[in-house]
C-alpha positions as CSV (number, residue, x, y, z in Angstrom):
1,M,127.9,81.4,221.8
2,D,125.6,83.6,219.7
3,L,125.9,82.3,216.1
4,A,123.1,84.4,214.7
5,S,125.4,86.2,212.3
6,P,127.9,85.2,209.5
7,L,130.9,86.6,211.4
8,A,129.9,84.9,214.7
9,A,129.5,81.6,212.9
10,Y,132.9,82.0,211.2
11,R,134.7,82.8,214.4
12,H,133.1,79.8,216.1
13,A,134.2,77.5,213.2
14,I,137.8,78.7,213.6
15,E,137.9,78.6,217.4
16,Q,135.8,75.4,218.0
17,Q,135.7,73.4,214.8
18,G,139.2,73.4,213.6
19,F,138.7,75.7,210.6
20,E,141.9,77.4,209.3
21,S,141.8,81.2,209.4
22,D,141.7,82.7,205.9
23,Q,141.9,86.4,205.3
24,A,139.7,86.2,202.1
25,Q,137.0,84.4,204.1
26,W,137.1,87.0,206.8
27,R,136.4,89.7,204.2
28,A,133.6,87.7,202.8
29,A,132.1,87.1,206.2
30,Q,132.2,90.8,206.9
31,L,130.4,91.6,203.6
32,L,127.7,89.1,204.5
33,E,127.5,90.5,208.0
34,D,126.9,94.0,206.6
35,C,124.2,92.7,204.3
36,Q,122.5,90.8,207.1
37,Q,122.5,93.8,209.4
38,A,121.1,96.0,206.6
39,L,118.3,93.5,206.0
40,H,117.4,93.4,209.7
41,Q,117.0,97.1,210.0
42,P,113.4,98.0,210.9
43,D,113.0,100.4,207.9
44,S,114.7,98.1,205.4
45,A,111.5,96.5,204.0
46,G,111.1,97.4,200.3
47,Q,114.3,99.4,200.3
48,P,116.9,98.6,197.6
49,L,119.9,96.9,199.2
50,T,123.1,95.7,197.8
51,G,123.7,91.9,197.6
52,V,126.9,90.0,197.6
53,Y,128.6,88.0,194.8
54,L,131.4,85.6,196.1
55,W,133.6,84.0,193.4
56,G,136.8,81.9,193.4
57,P,138.2,78.4,192.9
58,V,136.5,75.4,194.3
59,G,136.7,74.6,198.0
60,R,137.4,78.2,199.2
61,G,134.4,78.2,201.6
62,K,132.0,80.2,199.5
63,T,129.0,77.9,199.9
64,W,129.7,77.4,203.6
65,L,129.8,81.2,204.2
66,M,126.6,81.8,202.2
67,D,124.8,79.0,204.1
68,Q,125.7,80.7,207.4
69,F,124.3,83.9,206.1
70,H,121.1,82.2,205.0
71,R,120.7,80.5,208.4
72,S,121.1,83.8,210.2
73,L,118.4,85.7,208.3
74,R,115.2,86.8,210.0
75,V,113.5,87.8,206.7
76,P,111.9,85.5,204.1
77,A,114.7,83.9,202.1
78,R,115.2,81.0,199.7
79,R,118.5,79.1,199.2
80,Q,118.8,77.2,195.9
81,H,121.4,75.8,193.6
82,F,121.3,78.1,190.6
83,H,120.6,75.2,188.2
84,H,117.5,74.3,190.2
85,F,116.4,77.9,190.2
86,M,116.6,78.1,186.4
87,S,114.7,74.9,186.0
88,W,111.9,76.5,188.0
89,V,112.1,79.7,185.9
90,H,111.7,77.8,182.7
91,R,108.7,75.9,184.0
92,R,107.1,79.1,185.3
93,L,107.7,80.9,182.1
94,F,106.0,78.1,180.2
95,Q,103.0,78.4,182.5
96,L,103.0,82.2,181.8
97,T,102.9,81.7,178.1
98,G,100.7,84.5,176.6
99,T,101.2,86.8,179.6
100,P,102.6,90.2,178.9
101,A,106.0,90.9,180.4
102,P,106.3,87.4,181.9
103,L,109.8,88.1,183.5
104,Q,108.4,91.1,185.4
105,V,105.5,88.9,186.5
106,L,107.8,86.3,187.7
107,A,110.1,88.8,189.5
108,R,107.0,90.3,191.2
109,E,105.9,86.8,192.4
110,L,109.4,86.2,193.8
111,S,109.4,89.6,195.6
112,E,106.1,88.7,197.3
113,E,107.5,85.4,198.5
114,V,111.1,86.3,199.6
115,R,113.3,89.2,200.4
116,V,116.5,87.4,199.8
117,L,117.6,84.8,197.2
118,C,120.8,82.8,197.9
119,F,122.2,81.1,194.8
120,D,124.9,78.5,195.0
121,E,127.1,78.0,191.9
122,L,126.0,80.7,189.5
123,F,127.2,79.3,186.2
124,V,125.7,79.8,182.7
125,N,126.5,77.6,179.7
126,D,123.2,77.4,178.0
127,I,122.0,80.0,175.5
128,G,118.4,79.7,176.7
129,D,119.5,80.6,180.3
130,A,121.8,83.3,179.0
131,M,119.0,85.2,177.3
132,I,116.8,85.1,180.3
133,V,119.2,85.8,183.2
134,G,120.0,89.4,182.4
135,P,116.4,90.8,182.1
136,L,115.3,88.5,185.0
137,L,118.0,89.7,187.4
138,Q,117.2,93.4,186.5
139,A,113.5,92.8,187.1
140,M,114.2,91.0,190.5
141,F,116.5,93.9,191.7
142,E,113.8,96.5,190.7
143,A,111.2,94.4,192.6
144,G,113.4,94.7,195.7
145,V,114.8,91.1,195.9
146,V,118.3,91.0,197.4
147,L,120.6,88.5,195.8
148,V,123.6,86.7,197.4
149,A,125.4,84.2,195.2
150,T,128.5,82.1,194.8
151,S,130.4,81.3,191.6
152,N,133.6,79.9,190.4
153,Q,133.9,82.9,188.0
154,P,133.9,86.7,188.3
155,P,130.9,88.3,186.6
156,Q,132.9,89.4,183.5
157,Q,133.8,85.7,182.8
158,L,130.3,84.3,183.0
159,Y,129.3,82.7,179.7
160,A,132.6,84.2,178.3
161,E,132.7,82.1,175.2
162,G,129.0,81.4,174.8
163,F,127.0,81.7,171.6
164,N,125.5,85.1,171.2
165,R,127.3,86.3,174.4
166,E,126.1,89.8,173.9
167,R,122.6,88.7,175.0
168,F,124.1,87.9,178.4
169,L,125.8,91.2,179.0
170,P,122.8,92.8,180.7
171,A,123.2,90.1,183.4
172,V,126.8,91.1,184.0
173,T,125.8,94.8,184.2
174,A,123.0,94.0,186.7
175,I,125.3,91.9,188.9
176,E,127.9,94.6,189.1
177,Q,125.4,97.4,189.8
178,H,123.4,95.6,192.5
179,M,125.9,93.3,194.2
180,Q,129.3,93.7,195.9
181,V,131.7,91.4,194.1
182,L,134.5,89.7,196.1
183,G,137.0,87.2,194.9
184,I,137.9,84.5,197.5
185,D,141.1,82.6,196.9
186,G,143.1,81.7,200.0
187,G,145.3,79.3,197.9
188,Q,143.9,76.0,199.3
189,D,140.9,73.8,198.9
190,H,139.4,73.7,202.3
191,R,137.2,70.7,201.4
192,L,140.2,68.4,201.6
193,H,140.9,68.9,205.3
194,P,140.5,68.5,208.2
195,G,138.9,65.1,208.6
196,A,139.4,61.3,208.8
197,A,139.2,59.4,205.5
198,Q,136.2,57.3,204.6
199,P,136.6,56.1,201.0
200,R,133.4,56.1,198.9
201,Y,135.2,55.8,195.5
202,W,136.8,52.6,194.2
203,V,138.5,51.5,191.0
204,A,136.9,48.3,189.6
205,H,139.4,45.4,188.9
206,P,138.0,42.8,186.5
207,E,140.1,40.1,188.1
208,Q,138.7,40.9,191.6
209,P,135.1,40.6,192.8
210,S,133.3,43.8,193.4
211,G,132.7,44.7,197.0
212,L,129.5,46.7,196.3
213,S,127.2,43.8,197.3
214,E,128.8,43.8,200.8
215,L,128.7,47.6,200.9
216,F,125.0,47.6,200.0
217,E,124.3,45.1,202.9
218,Q,126.2,47.4,205.3
219,L,124.1,50.4,204.1
220,T,120.8,48.5,204.5
221,P,121.1,46.3,207.6
222,G,118.0,44.1,208.1
223,Q,116.1,45.8,205.2
224,P,114.4,43.9,202.5
225,A,116.1,44.5,199.1
226,S,114.6,44.4,195.6
227,T,115.7,44.5,192.0
228,E,112.3,46.1,190.9
229,Q,112.5,49.2,188.7
230,I,111.9,52.6,190.2
231,T,110.1,55.5,188.4
232,L,111.5,58.9,188.0
233,G,109.0,61.3,186.4
234,H,107.4,59.0,183.8
235,R,110.6,57.0,183.1
236,A,111.3,53.5,184.5
237,I,114.8,53.1,185.8
238,S,116.4,49.7,186.1
239,V,118.3,49.1,189.4
240,V,120.9,46.6,190.6
241,R,119.3,46.7,194.1
242,R,117.2,49.0,196.2
243,S,115.8,49.2,199.6
244,T,113.7,51.7,201.4
245,T,116.8,53.9,202.2
246,A,119.5,53.0,199.6
247,L,119.7,52.7,195.8
248,W,122.2,50.9,193.6
249,C,122.2,51.7,189.9
250,R,124.6,51.5,187.0
251,Y,126.0,54.7,185.5
252,A,124.2,54.1,182.3
253,E,120.8,54.1,184.0
254,L,121.1,57.4,185.8
255,C,123.4,59.4,183.5
256,E,122.9,58.1,180.0
257,Q,119.2,58.6,180.0
258,P,117.4,62.0,179.6
259,L,117.0,62.6,183.3
260,S,116.9,66.1,184.8
261,A,118.0,67.8,188.0
262,L,114.5,67.5,189.3
263,D,114.8,63.7,188.9
264,F,118.0,63.8,191.1
265,I,116.2,65.9,193.6
266,G,113.6,63.1,193.8
267,L,116.2,60.5,194.3
268,C,117.7,62.4,197.2
269,D,114.2,62.8,198.7
270,R,113.7,59.0,198.7
271,Y,117.2,57.6,199.5
272,S,119.8,58.4,202.1
273,A,122.6,56.7,200.2
274,I,123.2,56.1,196.5
275,V,125.6,53.6,194.9
276,L,126.7,54.0,191.3
277,S,128.6,51.3,189.5
278,E,130.2,50.8,186.1
279,V,131.2,54.5,185.9
280,P,133.3,54.8,182.7
281,N,136.3,56.9,182.0
282,L,134.4,60.1,181.2
283,S,137.2,61.8,179.2
284,A,136.9,61.8,175.4
285,Q,138.2,63.4,172.3
286,Q,136.4,66.6,171.5
287,R,134.6,67.0,168.2
288,A,133.3,70.1,166.4
289,A,129.7,70.8,165.5
290,K,127.9,73.4,163.5
291,I,124.4,75.0,163.4
292,A,122.5,76.0,160.3
293,R,122.2,79.4,158.8
294,G,119.3,81.6,159.9
295,T,118.9,80.3,163.5
296,E,116.0,81.7,165.5
297,D,116.5,82.0,169.3
298,G,112.8,82.4,170.1
299,V,113.0,86.1,171.0
300,E,114.4,87.6,167.8
301,R,115.9,86.3,164.6
302,V,119.7,86.1,164.6
303,Q,121.4,86.2,161.3
304,A,123.9,83.5,162.3
305,G,125.4,82.3,159.1
306,D,127.4,79.1,159.7
307,R,128.6,79.2,163.3
308,E,130.5,76.6,165.2
309,L,129.1,75.7,168.6
310,P,131.4,74.7,171.5
311,E,133.2,71.4,170.8
312,L,131.5,68.5,172.6
313,S,132.9,65.1,173.4
314,V,130.9,61.9,173.1
315,H,130.4,61.7,176.9
316,D,129.5,65.3,177.7
317,D,125.7,64.8,177.8
318,S,126.0,62.1,180.4
319,V,128.7,64.1,182.3
320,R,126.2,67.0,182.6
321,R,123.8,64.6,184.4
322,F,126.6,63.2,186.5
323,I,127.6,66.7,187.6
324,A,123.9,67.4,188.5
325,L,123.8,64.1,190.5
326,V,126.9,64.9,192.4
327,D,125.7,68.5,193.1
328,E,122.4,67.2,194.5
329,C,124.0,64.6,196.7
330,Y,126.6,67.1,197.9
331,D,124.0,69.8,198.7
332,R,121.7,67.3,200.5
333,R,124.6,65.4,202.3
334,V,123.6,62.1,200.7
335,P,126.6,59.8,200.5
336,L,127.4,58.8,196.9
337,Y,129.4,55.6,196.5
338,L,131.1,55.1,193.1
339,E,132.9,52.2,191.4
340,A,134.7,53.4,188.3
341,Q,137.1,52.3,185.6
342,V,139.7,54.8,186.5
343,P,141.1,56.6,189.6
344,L,139.2,59.8,190.7
345,D,141.8,62.2,189.4
346,E,141.6,60.6,186.0
347,L,137.8,60.5,185.7
348,Y,137.5,63.5,183.5
349,T,140.7,65.1,182.1
350,Q,139.5,66.2,178.7
351,G,136.3,67.6,177.4
352,Y,134.1,70.7,177.0
353,L,133.0,70.5,180.7
354,A,136.5,70.5,182.2
355,F,135.9,73.8,184.0
356,P,132.6,72.9,185.8
357,F,134.0,69.4,186.5
358,R,136.7,71.0,188.8
359,R,133.9,71.7,191.3
360,T,132.6,68.2,190.9
361,L,136.0,66.7,191.5
362,S,136.5,68.8,194.6
363,R,133.1,67.7,195.9
364,L,133.8,64.1,195.2
365,R,137.1,64.4,197.1
366,E,135.2,65.8,200.1
367,M,132.8,62.9,199.9
368,Q,135.8,60.7,200.7
369,L,136.0,62.2,204.2
370,Q,134.1,60.8,207.2
371,R,132.8,64.3,208.1
372,F,130.9,64.6,204.8
373,A,127.9,62.6,206.0
374,E,128.1,64.2,209.4
375,A,127.9,67.8,208.2
């Protein structure tokens, strides 16, 4: 069967792979099909085309549909997690320091490299990103880049309660002007079925010996193991055990140190399985914080007065890194084995990151299925 289009891939998944038919997904597949066909027209090069913005709760098939679209393209395209893209943007802007109109330069570079950018999980919670995204998106659209993106939020709710939110509104305007926005909510989390269970998450019991040593042996049959540190960037990371294909670390080593998404990309480049032990209960009482009067945002002075920032819990910095680790393992299909203090549904029930953690929880649940490592 010809699967060279989003609609054909979706039909095949329903007829041959046991997917459940979902009307919202059909509409999304049709929008992506229309976008693909427009891009493949002989006279489409350099022409402004409308992209697609798919939003909805976790597990509704947004990423899967976008991936089928990306695979079907016969024009230059890049598929990235939005967080990775913004990390690249910040690095490139630093390199362009002193260059007039650096965002326009960056957008022009992108347009020379790709015709389509596919963003997974467009989500903004950082003021630095919020100030950049609007002008950058507008510059990208003007340069002829077509954007297809997934998100858990409609455009109007992005960065909804963020500091200096008015600085982000140009991004909302650009998305609504240059992308077809479609909500997808078929009422069920498709990540949870179908599929046989293969647990990769356990609750530690102090009175019982951990089974992680036996698990590590199963993951690395016949391979020599070591307790020697690994290096991520310029930082030495202690390990419980490691081999050429698997890594076993404690939560504190990977999530309580100042590691970045790029570091987790490096981990998934090197290891085909990751074991994380001593994962604590990540929920914590929120606490308020303030910033000082007269804050500067690096672009223009903001007369802030005394403003309260979003309330943060004591674990939220490490939880951000944990979310980034789970995202990278999920996107790369690297099995992540966890031993934690509490059951999965109790891992993070309170804190500033409750909304983005819904996606993490859904992805961790899918990791408990046999088909996860086979996808």
